[in-house]
N, C-alpha and C positions, 0 to 999 in steps of 0.2 A: 432506486435506493434510497432509505429514508437515514436522516441525520440521528449519529448517537446523541442521545437525550443530555441535557447541561449536565456535565460534571464540575465537580468544585475541587478541583486541584490543590493541591499543598508542596512545595518543591525543596528540596533538599540540594543546597548549595555549594559550590565549593569554595573556597578561599578567596579565588579570583570573584564571585558570586555568578560565574556560571551555572548553569542548572544540572544537575548531573540524575537526578531522578526523582519521579513522580511518587506522590503518594498519595491514594484514592483512599474514598470513608467505604468500608465493607457495603455499600449497597448502591456507591455510583461503579463499585469494582462487578460485581455482578451483574449491573445493567449492562457492563460492556462485556462482560463475556456474553452475556445472552443473545446481545448483539451480534459478538462476531460469530455465534454457534448458528443464529438464523441465517447469514450471510455465508459460514459454510454449505448450509441444506441446501441455499439457492444454489451456491457456485456449484453443487454436486448434479443441480438438477441441469446447470447450464453445459459441464463439463461432458454429461451423456450424449447430447446434441452438439456440441463444438468438436472441431477437428484443428489440430495445430497448424499454424497458418507457417510451416518449414519446407512445404513442398512435399514433405513426408506422407503421402495420403495414406487416409485412411487411420491415421494417428490420432488416438485420443487422448484430449489432455484429461491426464489422468490423478495428480493432486493439486488442489486448488492453496494458496496462501494468500494468508491477510496481513495488511502491514496498518497499523493504527495510529494517529496521534490526534487525538480528540481536543486538545488544547489549539493545534492547531488546522480542522476541521478536516485533517485529512482522512480518508477510508481507500484503501485502495485491493483491489483483490487483484491476482497474477497467478497466471498458470505456469508449470513450466514445462520444457524440450518443445519449443523453445520460451526461456523466460517472456512472458507478454503480460503484462498490465492490461486488461477487462474492460471494453469500454462501460463507463457508468464509474467509472473507481475517481473519487476525487483527490484534490491535492491541495499542499497548502497554499494560501493567496501573496504570504509574505516567504522573502527569500533571505536565507543569512548565509555563514562562508560557506562555498562549497566549489571544488573541483571544476576548473574554470570551462571544460569541454561539456561537463555535465549543467553547467548556466547556459550555457549557448545553447547548446542540445534543448531545455524548458523552454528558451525565447523562441527558436526554433518550433516546436510542435505547438508553441500556443500559435503564432503567425501563420504554421501552414493549417491552422485547424485542426489538429489531432488532437489538441486540449480547447476546450471552448468554456466559456462562462454560461451554464443554463437559466432555466425562467427566474430560477432564485439567485443569481449572481455568482453559485458556485461554482469555482473551475473542475473540470472535468473532461475526462477523456472521450469524445465521440467516436470512436473506434478501439477496437482491439489494436495495443501497440505490441511491437516485438522490440525488446530491449536488448542492450550488449550485454548486461549482468545484472543481476538482485541490485548490485550496490548503484550501477546507476538508475535504475526503477526506482529505488529509495529515495536516491538524492534528487530526482526530478519531483516526486511525491512531495516530500518533505520541503524542498526548499532550501535544503541545507546538506551539509554532509552527514551520511551513514553507511553503516557498514551492512552490506545486505546478507549475510550471512546469518546478522544476529538481529535482522530488522522484521523479517518476515518469518509468519509463523503458520504452520501449518493446523487442521482439524483438529490437533490431538493438544494445542498446544507448545508444539517442538521449534525451535527454529528452523530456518533452512539448514544449515550447518547441521542441528540433531539428527534432523530426519535424512540427510544425508548420507551422516552414518549409522543412521539404523537400515540402512538398506543395504 
């Protein structure tokens, strides 16, 4: 999985200086959308070959969700039923404030080789990993607190929450 081309984000910050939103130039936004669409196609090809790891035999991964944080270098894909982060997904190197059990899980995954540095020094999932929840996956990947219901997007750029409501 190749990296998203260099982006030049600008931030909107609140009164305390915390980044609350990111602004991208239109051409950078379009490059990001093109990359997500490319990964969605790649994921659909993957989903036609892969089975869920939940023990339910012959259950095909039906929807692939994407989580992107270009500023932190995180780019992950996950399948639903159960929520599984796919091999090759990259995670943010740096950590910020997050729920302590998720921080411990992140460190355990690194220590146990589930997450490894690739040849370019990028932290990536070395294998598919079944998470307890979309938020757990998002926090581990982002290295900080994230709401999994709004962090993951499907192929139509709907949040996981919107996707579930549409079903």
